[in-house]
C-alpha positions in Angstrom: 0.2 -0.1 0.0 1.1 3.4 -0.6 -0.4 6.5 0.9 0.0 9.8 -0.9 -0.5 13.3 1.2 -0.8 16.6 -1.1 0.1 19.9 0.7 0.8 23.6 -0.4 -2.5 24.7 -1.8 -3.8 27.8 -1.2 -5.5 30.9 -2.4 -3.4 33.1 -4.7 -3.7 35.9 -7.1 -3.1 35.5 -10.9 0.5 35.6 -11.7 1.7 34.2 -8.5 3.5 30.9 -7.5 2.9 27.7 -5.6 4.5 24.7 -4.6 2.7 21.6 -4.1 4.0 18.6 -2.3 3.2 15.0 -2.1 4.6 13.0 0.6 4.5 9.2 0.2 4.5 6.8 3.2 3.9 3.0 3.2 6.1 2.0 0.6 9.0 3.9 -1.2 7.8 5.1 -4.3 11.5 6.0 -5.8 11.2 3.3 -8.5 7.5 4.5 -9.7 6.5 7.1 -12.0 4.9 10.0 -10.3 2.1 12.1 -11.7 0.0 15.3 -10.9 -3.6 15.6 -11.9 -6.2 18.0 -11.4 -10.1 18.5 -11.4 -12.1 21.6 -11.6 -15.6 21.9 -10.4 -17.8 20.3 -12.9 -14.8 19.1 -15.1 -13.3 15.6 -15.6 -10.0 15.0 -13.9 -7.0 16.2 -16.1 -3.2 15.2 -16.6 -0.9 17.8 -15.3 2.6 16.4 -15.2 4.5 13.2 -14.8 7.9 12.1 -13.8 9.9 9.1 -14.4 11.9 7.2 -11.4 15.0 9.5 -11.5 13.2 12.9 -12.9 15.2 12.0 -16.0 11.9 12.1 -18.2 8.8 14.5 -17.6 5.7 15.2 -19.3 3.6 18.1 -19.3 -0.1 19.0 -20.4 0.3 21.6 -22.9 -1.9 24.2 -21.0 1.1 24.3 -18.1 4.1 23.6 -20.4 6.8 26.2 -19.6 4.9 27.4 -16.3 4.8 24.3 -14.3 7.8 22.0 -13.1 7.5 18.7 -11.5 10.3 17.2 -9.8 11.2 14.7 -6.8 13.2 13.7 -3.9 13.5 10.0 -3.6 15.6 10.3 -0.3 12.4 11.9 1.2 10.0 9.9 -0.6 8.5 13.0 -1.9 7.2 14.6 -5.4 6.9 18.2 -5.8 4.9 20.6 -8.5 6.3 24.1 -8.8 3.6 26.2 -10.3 4.5 29.7 -11.5 2.7 32.4 -13.4 -0.7 31.0 -12.2 -3.9 31.7 -14.1 -7.5 31.5 -12.7 -7.9 28.6 -15.1 -5.5 26.7 -13.1 -8.2 26.5 -10.3 -8.8 23.0 -8.9 -8.5 20.3 -6.6 -4.8 19.0 -7.4 -3.9 15.3 -7.1 -0.9 13.5 -6.8 -0.8 9.9 -7.9 1.5 6.9 -8.3 2.1 4.6 -11.1 3.4 1.3 -9.4 3.4 -0.6 -12.5 6.1 1.9 -14.2 9.3 3.3 -13.6 10.1 4.8 -16.8 7.0 5.6 -19.0 5.3 8.9 -18.2 2.0 8.0 -18.9 -0.8 10.8 -19.2 -3.6 8.5 -18.7 -5.4 8.6 -15.7 -6.3 4.7 -15.6 -2.6 3.8 -15.5 -2.2 5.2 -11.6 -3.1 3.0 -9.1 -2.7 5.1 -5.8 -4.3 8.5 -5.3 -4.0 11.4 -2.7 -7.0 13.1 -1.4 -6.0 16.4 -3.2 -4.9 19.8 -2.3 -7.0 22.7 -3.5 -5.6 25.6 -5.5 -7.6 28.8 -6.0 -6.5 31.5 -8.4 -8.3 34.7 -8.2 -8.0 37.5 -11.1 
């Protein structure tokens, strides 16, 4: 079992930055692909970013490319999402997820991730 706990969300203004953290417990996630997803009210959950086991491969949704950066610290069993130049459209509940069947391919598909956190709310005002 893997438990994931997100933190770092909050209410910010457009153009501000936030750094989300995802702390894993129960099992080391250093060998797994980790991802961030988000879900806005009335919308489906969507892919944001993913990172392979050693950080050598990362994938981003087009909507966040150039503004968000995913990273990981395997010694701390933690994954991060640095979000810069935030926009009101980034408002959503942000989820961390683990793909325990994959260490290298940074899938964007929700179905490939088998452990999820409870989410942390990010609200960006205009």
